[in-house]
C-alpha positions, 0 to 999 in steps of 0.5 A: 499500499505504502508504495502505491500511495507514494507513487500516486502522490508523486504524480500531478493531477490538479482538477481537470488535468488528471491525465498523469494519474489516470494513465497510471491507474489504467495501466495498473488496472488493465490486467485485472479489469473485466471492463474499463470505461473512460467517460466523457469528463474522463472519469476512469470506470473499472468493472471487475467480476467477483465470485458472486453477483450481488443483489445490488449494484455496487460501486466504489469510488475515490477521486483522482484530482487534487487542489492546486493553481491555475495561470491567470496572467503573465506580467511584463517582468515574467511573473505569473498571476494565478488563482486557486483551483479547489479550497486552498488556504492562501496562507500555506502557499507563500514561498512554496515550490511549484510545477507549472504545466505539463512540462513541469516548469519550476517556480516559487510563490512569492510576495512583496519583500517584508521590509517593503510592507506598510503597517497594515499590510504587516497585519494582513494575509496577503491576497492572491492578486498580490502573489505571483510565481517566479519561473526565472523569466526575464520578460513576458516574452520569455515566460510565454515560451514556457507557460500559457494562460490556463496551464495548472500548477501543482504543489511541490512533490516531495514526500517523507516518512517521519515520526511515529509512522507518518507520511508527508506529501501532497494529494494524500486527499484522495490518493489514499482512496485510489491506492486502496481501490487499485489494491482491491482490483489486484485481488480475487473480489467476493462480489462483482464491483465497479471502481470509479476513479473520479475527476474534478471532486475539488471543484464540485464533485463533478465527476462523481455526479457523472460516474453515478449517473451512468452506472446506476449503483444501488450501493456505494462506498466513497474512500476519502481523506478528511481533515485532522485538526488535532493541532496546537491551539485547536480546542478538542471539541473543534478537532474534527478527527485525530491523526492517532484515532484510526480510520474515519467513519463519517455519519454526516458532512456538509454534503451528506447524511450517510446511510445509517445502516451502512455506517452501523455496518462499517463500525461493527466491522471495524469493531469485530475485526479489531480495527481502530476507528473514529467518527467526525467531531464536527459537521464539516467538509464533503466528499463525492458522496454528496453527488452519488447519494442524489443520483437518479432515484438515490443511492445508499452511501457510506464512506471511509476516510483517513485522517489527514493533517494540513489538507489541501496543501503541499504538506498533507500528513497521515498515518501509514497504518491507516492506508492498510486499515482502509484496505482491510475495512473495504475488503470486509465491507465487500465480503459483507455485501456479497454475503447479504 
């Protein structure tokens, strides 16, 4: 699992430009798939036959895309102006290394030097319009030889294992879910299953909307990353979930009230198999489940998530053990569906 997660996190897949991630997953999935569909919005939908055909049509879902930036302008000195793709706290991008476009042009996000700020500017977080990406170009013409308006920008891809079994990487939301589905595809499955590797989750669950409409599932399990706010200065009641609390089984977020029966099933499976789990202590965030649950006549939907600190940044942090525990709990879920 760990090697697969790392490989997926190295790849660039900002919303709307998930090609690298999709190509890698496709290559891994092809030897094991019974059917593969790439739809009009470029979701990757993979079907694999299992030992039995379940009474209900089943879909597992994880999104391939990650948050990032997009080039919106080039000034006369060759600096790039940008905006965000997905929900990013502008405080976390200042001074960070990024890669621009398919050619991965290296750049750094800069702002006005501190000693040039007035008193009011020193008290506020710079606006996006006050930031720029420096790619080392000497002029607009030179920058335009390397970069075009609309090019997407990905965070630095440095990955590190550290501390008590922690992994730092960009895009753990949601390459962890993609890795779990890849590993399941490589195994013998207890029941027929559709795997939806979706696009554009970070900009409104657009891919999941299309995938669910096409596949018409009766049951869906979304595999995700979710916000861990167990940080200094955050009251315990506002921490949402903890990095050391185990796999997250949510009952509700801003987009979904998860199916109560599936929530209880997942919790029971975790308890019976000694898998540490937690739920979210605050109603926050959202996943592809919001689109899937409302598709067509409605879909019974549950979710599993890894707790991730610094989510939607270049320095997402998760527990490596949670990767394996999510995979095991997803396996148990498939067995339960097969035997229902």
